[in-house]
FIMARFI-905278 format. One line per field, with one value per residue: residue in one letter; x, y, z of N, C-alpha, C, O in turn. Coordinates in steps of 0.2 Angstrom, whole numbers, plus 2048, in hexadecimal, padded with zeros to 3 digits. Layout:
<numis>
aa <- (A, ...)
n.east <- (X, ...)
n.north <- (Y, ...)
n.up <- (Z, ...)
ca.east <- (X, ...)
ca.north <- (Y, ...)
ca.up <- (Z, ...)
c.east <- (X, ...)
c.north <- (Y, ...)
c.up <- (Z, ...)
o.east <- (X, ...)
o.north <- (Y, ...)
o.up <- (Z, ...)
</numis>
This chain:
<numis>
aa <- (M, K, E, L, F, K, Q, W, L, I, N, Q, D, S, P, F, I, N, S, C, G, V, E, C, I, L, S, K, V, D, D, R, L, N, I, I, N, A, N, E, E, E, T, E, T, L, I, E, W, R, N, A, F, L, Q, D, V, S, V, F, I, A)
n.east <- (D89, D7B, D76, D7B, D75, D68, D68, D6B, D5F, D56, D5B, D58, D4C, D40, D30, D2B, D34, D31, D23, D24, D2B, D38, D3D, D36, D3C, D49, D47, D48, D55, D65, D72, D7D, D78, D72, D65, D56, D47, D3E, D33, D32, D30, D33, D41, D47, D46, D4D, D59, D5D, D5D, D67, D72, D73, D75, D82, D8A, D8A, D90, D9C, DA1, DA2, DAB, DB7)
n.north <- (990, 98D, 991, 988, 97C, 97F, 97F, 971, 96B, 96F, 969, 95B, 959, 954, 94F, 950, 959, 964, 966, 96A, 975, 97E, 98B, 98B, 980, 985, 98F, 989, 986, 98D, 998, 990, 984, 97F, 978, 981, 988, 97C, 96F, 95F, 954, 95B, 95E, 951, 94E, 958, 956, 94A, 94E, 958, 951, 948, 952, 957, 94C, 94A, 956, 955, 94A, 950, 95A, 953)
n.up <- (83A, 83B, 82F, 826, 82C, 829, 81B, 819, 81F, 815, 80A, 80D, 809, 80F, 812, 81F, 826, 81D, 820, 82D, 82C, 827, 82D, 839, 83F, 840, 849, 855, 858, 85D, 857, 858, 857, 863, 86B, 86E, 875, 873, 874, 87C, 873, 867, 86A, 86A, 85C, 856, 85B, 855, 847, 848, 84C, 840, 837, 83B, 83A, 82C, 828, 82E, 827, 81A, 81C, 820)
ca.east <- (D87, D74, D74, D7C, D70, D62, D69, D6B, D58, D53, D5E, D55, D46, D3C, D29, D2A, D37, D2D, D1D, D25, D2D, D40, D3E, D34, D41, D4F, D45, D49, D5C, D68, D77, D81, D73, D6F, D5D, D52, D40, D3B, D30, D36, D30, D37, D48, D49, D46, D52, D60, D5E, D5F, D6D, D77, D74, D79, D89, D8D, D8A, D95, DA3, DA4, DA3, DB2, DBC)
ca.north <- (989, 98C, 992, 981, 978, 981, 97C, 96A, 96A, 970, 963, 955, 958, 950, 951, 951, 95F, 969, 967, 96D, 97C, 97F, 990, 989, 97C, 989, 993, 985, 986, 994, 998, 98B, 97E, 97D, 978, 986, 988, 976, 96A, 958, 951, 95F, 95D, 94B, 94E, 95D, 952, 945, 952, 95B, 94B, 946, 958, 958, 946, 94C, 95C, 952, 946, 955, 95E, 94E)
ca.up <- (83A, 83A, 828, 823, 82E, 825, 814, 81A, 820, 80F, 806, 80F, 805, 813, 813, 826, 827, 81A, 824, 833, 82A, 829, 831, 83F, 842, 842, 84F, 85B, 85A, 85D, 851, 859, 857, 869, 86B, 872, 874, 870, 879, 87D, 86C, 862, 86B, 867, 855, 855, 85D, 84F, 841, 849, 84B, 839, 833, 83E, 837, 825, 828, 830, 821, 815, 81E, 820)
c.east <- (D7F, D72, D76, D77, D69, D62, D68, D63, D55, D55, D5B, D4F, D41, D35, D28, D2D, D33, D26, D1E, D27, D34, D41, D3C, D39, D47, D4D, D47, D50, D5F, D6E, D7C, D7E, D72, D68, D5A, D4B, D3C, D39, D34, D36, D34, D3F, D4A, D4A, D4C, D59, D62, D60, D65, D73, D78, D77, D80, D8D, D8E, D90, D9C, DA6, DA6, DAA, DB8, DBE)
c.north <- (988, 98D, 98B, 97C, 979, 97E, 974, 968, 96A, 96A, 95C, 953, 953, 953, 953, 958, 965, 96B, 96B, 975, 97D, 985, 98F, 985, 980, 98D, 98F, 983, 98D, 993, 993, 984, 97B, 97D, 97D, 986, 982, 972, 963, 955, 954, 95E, 957, 94B, 952, 95A, 94E, 949, 955, 956, 949, 94C, 958, 952, 948, 951, 959, 94E, 94B, 958, 959, 94C)
c.up <- (839, 833, 824, 825, 82A, 81E, 814, 81B, 819, 80A, 807, 80B, 808, 814, 81B, 828, 823, 81D, 82A, 832, 82C, 82E, 838, 843, 844, 848, 855, 85C, 859, 857, 852, 859, 85D, 869, 870, 871, 871, 875, 878, 876, 867, 863, 869, 860, 853, 856, 857, 849, 842, 849, 844, 835, 835, 83B, 830, 824, 829, 82A, 81B, 816, 81E, 819)
o.east <- (D7D, D6D, D72, D75, D66, D5D, D65, D61, D51, D51, D5B, D4D, D3E, D34, D24, D2A, D32, D24, D1A, D26, D36, D44, D3F, D3A, D4A, D52, D46, D52, D5D, D6E, D7F, D81, D70, D65, D5C, D49, D38, D3B, D39, D3B, D38, D43, D50, D4F, D50, D5E, D67, D65, D69, D78, D7E, D7C, D84, D93, D94, D94, DA0, DAC, DAA, DAE, DBD, DC3)
o.north <- (983, 98A, 989, 978, 974, 97B, 971, 963, 965, 968, 958, 94E, 94F, 958, 958, 95C, 96A, 970, 96F, 979, 97D, 984, 991, 986, 97F, 98F, 992, 980, 991, 98E, 991, 97F, 975, 982, 97D, 984, 983, 971, 963, 952, 951, 95D, 957, 948, 951, 95B, 94D, 947, 955, 958, 948, 94A, 959, 953, 947, 951, 95B, 94E, 949, 959, 95B, 948)
o.up <- (836, 831, 820, 821, 828, 81B, 810, 818, 817, 807, 803, 80A, 805, 815, 81C, 82B, 826, 81D, 82C, 835, 832, 832, 83D, 849, 84A, 84B, 85B, 861, 856, 853, 84D, 85B, 85E, 866, 876, 86B, 86D, 87B, 874, 874, 863, 85F, 866, 85D, 84E, 852, 855, 846, 83E, 846, 842, 831, 831, 839, 82D, 820, 826, 829, 818, 812, 81C, 819)
</numis>
């Protein structure tokens, strides 16, 4: 799941994601996309990205 999330982040082609660094973002989630080692602000952003990713994946699978 984490590898799919990585590809999704890259595909967003977002200046904000690029400035944060995909690997840095991925260091804040485990293999099941549970948020780890993130402060409150990072957690809020990660939740938004994770939810958008899961919604995209759900649409793709359905």
